N, C-alpha and C positions, 0 to 999 in steps of 0.2 A: 901682597896679596890679601884681601879682606877676608874675615872670618867666614862670611857666608860663602866665599868662593873655594873654601877648603872643604865644604860640605857636599857630598852628593848622596841624594836620597832616591832610591828607585823601588818600585812596587815589586814584591815577589808573591805575596798572597798565597793562593794553592798551587801555582804554576811549578813550584819545586816538587810537589807531589806528582803531577803529570810528568814533568821531565824525568823524575826518578824511575817512574813505571817505564818510561820509554827506554831508559838506559838498562833496567833490569831485564827487560825482553830482548834488548840488543838490536833494535829497529835500525839504528844508524849504521851499526857495522854490516847488517844484512843488506841494506840498500847500497852502501858504498862498495861492498863485494860484489854486487849485481851490476851496478852501473859504472863502477870504477871511479877513481879520483883523479881529477886534472889539476896538477900542481899549480897551474897558472890562474885557477879559480880561486877567490877569496873564501868561499864557502863550499862545502862538499854538498853532493846531491843528499846524502843521508842527513846532514844537518838542516837543509832546507824543509826536507819531510818532517824532522822533528819540530822546526818552528810552525809548520802549518798544523801539526797535531796539537801543539801547545795553543795555538790560536783558536783551533777548533774547540778545545776543552776550556777555553777562557771564558766561555759563555758571554761573549760580547758580540752581538750579531753586526758583523761587518762584512761587507763583500771583499773579495780578494784583492780589488784594485786599492782598497785601503790598508792593505796587509801591513807595510811598514810602520804605519801610524800606530798599529796595536802595541808595538815594541818600544814606542818612543819613551814611555815612561816606566818601562818594565827593566829588570835586572838583566839585561839580555847576555852580557858577558858571563854572568853566573849561570845562566840557563843554557846557552848555546856554546860558550867558549871564549876565551880571551882574544880580544882585538876584533871580535865580530860587531859590526855597526847595523843599526836598522835599515839603512839605505842599501846594505848588500841584498836585502829580501825585496828587490823591486819586482814588478809584474813581469818583466822580461826574463829574470832568472827562475822565478817560480814556474813560468810557461814553459821554459826549456826543460826543467826537471820533469813536470807533469808530462810532457811529451816522451821524454825518455823513459819514464816509468811504463807508459802505455806501450811503447815500441818494444821495451823488454818483455813485458807479459804480466800484467797485473794479478792474474791468478797464481802464476809461479812465485811471485814476490809474497802474497798473501799466505799461501800454503807454508812457505818456509817460515814465516812469523808464527803461524799457528802451530807448527810442529815443535818450535822452539817453546812455545807457551805451554804445550801439553807436556813436554819432557820435564821443564824446569819446575812447574807449578803442580805437577802430578794431577792434572784434570781427570776426572771421572768421565769416561766415555761410554758407559753402559747405554744411555740413551742420548740421541740426537734429534732434534726438531727442526722440520723444514716448513717454510711458509714464504708467501710473497707479498709485496706491497708495491704500489705506484707512486711515482714522483711527478707532479705536473710541472711543465716548463713553459716559459715565454720563448718567443722567438719562432723564426720560420723553419730552421734546421732541414732544408731541402736536400734530398738525395735521391737518386734514381735506383728504385729497388732492383731493376733488371740488370744492372751492370755487374753486381756481384751477389751471388745467391749462396746462402749458408746451406750446406749439405744437411739434408734432414737428420741423418743418423749422428751428427756431431751435435754437442751442446756447448762446446768452448768455441766462441765465435773467431772467425778468420777475418772479420770485416767489422766496422764500426756498427753500432746499434742503430735502428730506425727510430727516430724520435717521431711519433705519430700518434693518433687518437685511438683509444682502446676503452676497455672497462676501467673506469676511475674509480680507485679506493678512497680518493680524496673528494669525491662528489662533484669533480670539475670535468665533466665530459666535453666542455667546450674547449678545453686546452690540450695540446699535444702531451704526451708523456713518455717515460721509459719505466720499466719494471725492474724491481730488485728481488732476487730470490736469496734467501738467508738461511743458512743451517746454523743452529747454535747447539751447545751443550746443555744438558739438564743441570749440570753441575756449575752454577755460577753464570749461566746465559752466555758463555763465551762464544762469540762468532768463530765457526769452524771453516766455513765456506760461503763464498759470496760470488753471485753472478748477476750481471746486469743484462736485461733483454730488451728487445723490441717492445715499443708502447702497445702493441696490439696483441701480443702473444698471450695464449691461453695456459693457465696452470695445468689443466688437463693433459695438453699436448707436450709439455716439458718437465713435468715434476719426476716422471720415472727417468727420463735421460739425466736429470740433474742429480739424482741418487746414484746412478750408475757412475757418472763422472765423479762424484764425490768419493765413492769407494775405491776408485782407481787412484785418486790423488792422495788419499790418507787411507793407509790400510790398517784398519783395526776393526774389531768385531763390535759394532754398535748397533742397537735395535733403533731404527728410523721411525720417527712419528710424524704423521702428516695428517691434514684434514681430508675431507672427502674428494678433493680434487685428484688425489692420486689413485682412488679406487675406480678402476676400470679394467676390462679384460686385457687390453693392450699393455698398459702399464704393469698389471700383476704378472704377466708373461716376462717383461723386461726386468723387473725386480726379484724374480722367484729365487735367486741366489742369495738375496739379502734377507735380514730379520726386519720385519716392520709391524707397526700398529697403525691403524687408520680408522676414519669413520666411513661408514657404509651410506651411500646416498639413498634417500627414501624413493628415488625414481626406479630402482631396481624392484622387480615384481616379488622376488623372495622376501625382500627386506619388507615390503608392504604387508606381505601375508603374516609375517611373524609378528609384526608390531599389532596387527588386528586381532590375531588370534591367540598369542602366547600370553600367558599369566606369569608375571614375574614372581619370584619365590618370596614367601613372607620370611622376615628375619626372626631367626631363632634367638631366645633370651641370652644365650652364652655369647652370641656373636654381637649383641648391640653395644656392649662396652668396647669391643675391639673395633667397631666402625666408628665410634664416637671419638676414639683416639686417633684414627685417620681422617677425621673430619668428613666421614661418608654416611653420617647417621641419617641424612635425608635421601639416601640413595637405596634402591633394591635392584636386583638383576637376575637374569636366568642365562645359562650357557648353552649354546647349540653347536654341533659340528655341522660345518656346511663346506660343500665343494663348489666353487665359484671361479670361472675363468681356468678351470683345470687345476685349481690349487686348494689343497685341503686346509681349512681354516677353522678357528675358533670365533664365533660370533657371541658377542655379549650384549643382550638386550638389556638396556638400562631404563629404569625409571626414576627421575629426579622429582621429588615432591615439589620443590620450589618452581622448578620449570613447569611441572604440571599446573600448579595454580596459576602461574602467569600466563600458559597457554590457553587455559579454560576462560581467563578473564579476557584475553583478546578475542577468543571465539564469541563471547557474549558481547562484546562491544562491536565486533563485526556483524553479528546477527541484528543488534539493535539499529546499526547504520544502514543495513540493507533492508530493514523493515521500512524505514523512512524513505529510502530510494524507491522501493518498489511500490509504495502507496503513491508516490508521485507519477512513476510510469503507469499504474493502473489508471489514474484518473486521465492521463494522456491519452492512453489507447482507447479507452471506452468513450472518450468525447469526439475522437477522430472519425471522420467520414472517409470511407474507402471505395474506390471504383469498382474493385474487384476483390474477391475473397482471397486470392494470392497475395494481394498487396497488404491485406490485414495480418496475414500469417507470416509474411517476410518481416513485417515490422515487429511481431511478437518475438520472432526468432532472434532478431538484432537487439531487442530489449533483453531477453534472457541470457544473451552471451555477456552482458554486463552484471549479472548476478551470480553469486557461487553458492550460496546456502539457502536461497528461496527461488521460487519459479512463479511467473504469472502464466496460468494455464487458459486456455480458451474453454469456455463453458458452452456458448452458442454464438453462432453467426447470423444476424438477423438481417433479412433483406428489407428495406424500406425506400422511401423516396425523399429527397432534399426538397427545399422550399422552392427550388427551380423545377420541381416535378421530374427529377433526374434520378434513376435508380441507383442507390448507394447501399453500403453495407456497414453495419455496426457490430462491434465485438462486445459481448459480455464475457467478462473473465473474472478470475479470483487468484488470490496469492495463496501459494501451498509451501510448506517447508520441504527442503529437500532432506528427508529424515536419514537416508543412507549416508549423505555426505555429511551431515552434522554428527552421526553416530561414529563415522570413520574418523573425524577429526578429534571427537571425545576421546576414542580409544587411544589415539595417536599421542594425546597431550602428554608432554613431559617425557616421551620416550624417545630414545636414538639408540643406534647400534655401532658397537666398536668391533672391528675385526683384526686378527693377528694371524700370521702363518706359524706361530710358534704353538705347536700341538705335541702330543703325546710326552716324550721325554724333554722336550725343551719347553713345556707348558707353563705359562705364567699364571699366578693367582688372579682371580678376577679383580680383586681390589688393587693389585699392582697394575693392571691394564688400565682401570679407570683413573687412578691417581697419576700415572704417566701422561695419559692423553690430556687430563686437566692441566698438566705442566706445559701444554702447548702455547700457553701465555708467554713462554720463554721468548720466541720470536716476536710476539706482538709488543712486548715490552722494548725489544730492541728497535722496532719501527716507531714506536712513540718517542723514543730517544733521539732518533735520526731526523724526525720530523718537528721536534721541539723548535718553537720560534726563536728560542736563545741559542740555538745550534746554528752551524754556518751553512744551512742550506740556502741562505741568501746569495751564496756564492755562485748560484746555478746561473750567472750572467754569461758564462763562456758560450760560444755559438758552435763550437765543434762538438759532435757526438763523442768524439775520443776524449775530450777533456771532461764531459759529462761523466763518462765511465770512470775516469781518473779520479774526479771529485768524489763520486760515490765509494771507490776503493779506499780513499782517505777518511771518508766519513766513517766507513766500516772499521778501519784501524783505530779511530777515536772510540768507537763503541767498544772494541775489544780492550783497549786501555782501560777505559772507564769501568766496565764489568769486572775486569780482572783485579783492579784496585779494590772495589766493592766486595769481591769475593774474599780477598786476602784480608781485608779488615774484619769482616764478619766471622771468617774462620778464627781469627787471632782472639777477638772478644769472646768467642765461644770457648776457646782453650783457657783463656785466663779467667773466665766466669766472672767478668766485670764489665758493665755497661757504660755507655756514655750517654748524656742527655741529649734528647731529640728536639725538635723546634718547639715542642709545647713543654718542654722541662722534664719529661718523662724519661727514665732510664730504659734504654733499648739495647739489645745485642745485635740489632739489624738495622743501623742507620743507613741511609743513602749516602753514596759517595758525594752527591751533590750538596748535601748538608755539610759534610766534611769541609767541602771547598768554602762554603759560606763561613764556617767557623775560623778558617785561615785568613779571612779578609782582614787587612790591616798590618800584615807582616811586611817590614820593609828591609831592603839591603841599603845599608849606610855605609858611605867611605868618609871618614873623618880623619883629616890630616894624614891620609894614606892608609889609615888602619880600617879594615873592613869588618863589619859585624852585622849580625840579624837582630833587629828589635821587635819586641812585642811577642816574643816566643813564650807564652804563659805555660804552667804546669800542665793544664789541659791539653794544650797543643803538643808539648812534649810527650804526653802519655799517648795521644794518637799516633805520633810519629813512631813511637816505639813498637807500634802494632803493624806498621808498614814496612815493605822490603828495604834493606840498608841503603840502596840507591836513592830512596826518597829522603832518608835522614840526612844524607851528605850535603844536600842543598840548604839544610837550615842549622845543623848542628856543628 
């Protein structure tokens, strides 16, 4: 045997961190307990799921039918277990496991994983955030809606989702889609609840039901935070036994009146430093007790200086654009010849529907004759500003209203309400992660809605693993009070896990004459590993 034949070099890179986090959570064990282990199979369902999650967090954009190729140059036996070969992970095996996961119940499995994470890593659940996004899909996905209908009062589906057109957050209204509802913790953005819905469903119709179902599945006292889609009389009645913070839509009459008429309070000198420490120096607010939908609430009318400046600039731009547009309309209507007065006024009415801040007003309708000696009418008109509308928009600039049912003995500080709502970005960060081109959303080649749901379940598990690893790393750096260099060489206590993954590129698993070793494990990499759970360290040390 030649010298070269005695050496095996496989890539490990950051995949040991991913595998370690999966082990630390206990995902393989949970899956195997749920689906069972068939001794005739070369690889268990739990290990297949682990391989999919490692692939998903490998940041190599490959669809699922190229899945086994992902592991061709990887240390697969180190990551998944001895005697496991890449060809065990063929599309038939993966497809069968995905179907078994769906049949068992994706929600039940996800909840058990989440409960294990909450318990083991002591996730703070004081606040939870709900939001939704859409995923556009190629393909026909034909189903007859009338054959199986979901009962209105239930939110957990007993039928596959309907892939169809709806409001697209991806700005692709031409494509069919499905919707993903996501609840995350404020502590580390950990996904707590995931639900896949029909492509045309409305947030207003389901958000209340999602929160009720969430509280049934995970019983803890968390304050739910959501955007204005939650705020409606029916939803408020549905969640009246829950604690919540949400935004009040400006379509509500009471909200319009308050924003127009109320003056927010001036900041006292002794409060300025405190607000600066909380990064709230550009905000002022005023509290009001309001009863809406039969629920007593605190409404916080907030003025943001940055948003006010932006809104006023947009208003000026809109006014300038309408002035140009209205001048064109004015010339058009004054040069036109009308057979009847009604035709002239109908045209004027149609033009004014296209304007928001300005109006073309009739001054005089002149009766005259055309060159053919036919009686015609010509309109003399002028452009006027809608002062009331401009004044309304000026007063509204920079203002919004937050509502909570935490009043009296449960009352929150106004600053805490505002900071908590600003952290609604927790779910938005999760959506950005799931839609990243480097993530495996390219795997949406599957044609069955059941597989789409299962794929989103697996992607959500990837998000959970990623955010948990990032949370653990940042918490450890904070405890040891020592940072690491980021992408631009500056020391930080809050690195992204993606940067850590990049830092681990080039770590290899080498077998030389039967001796196994890890190469390229620098002191910096050893320090990072010391901050991560023990299960991650075992793949390298």
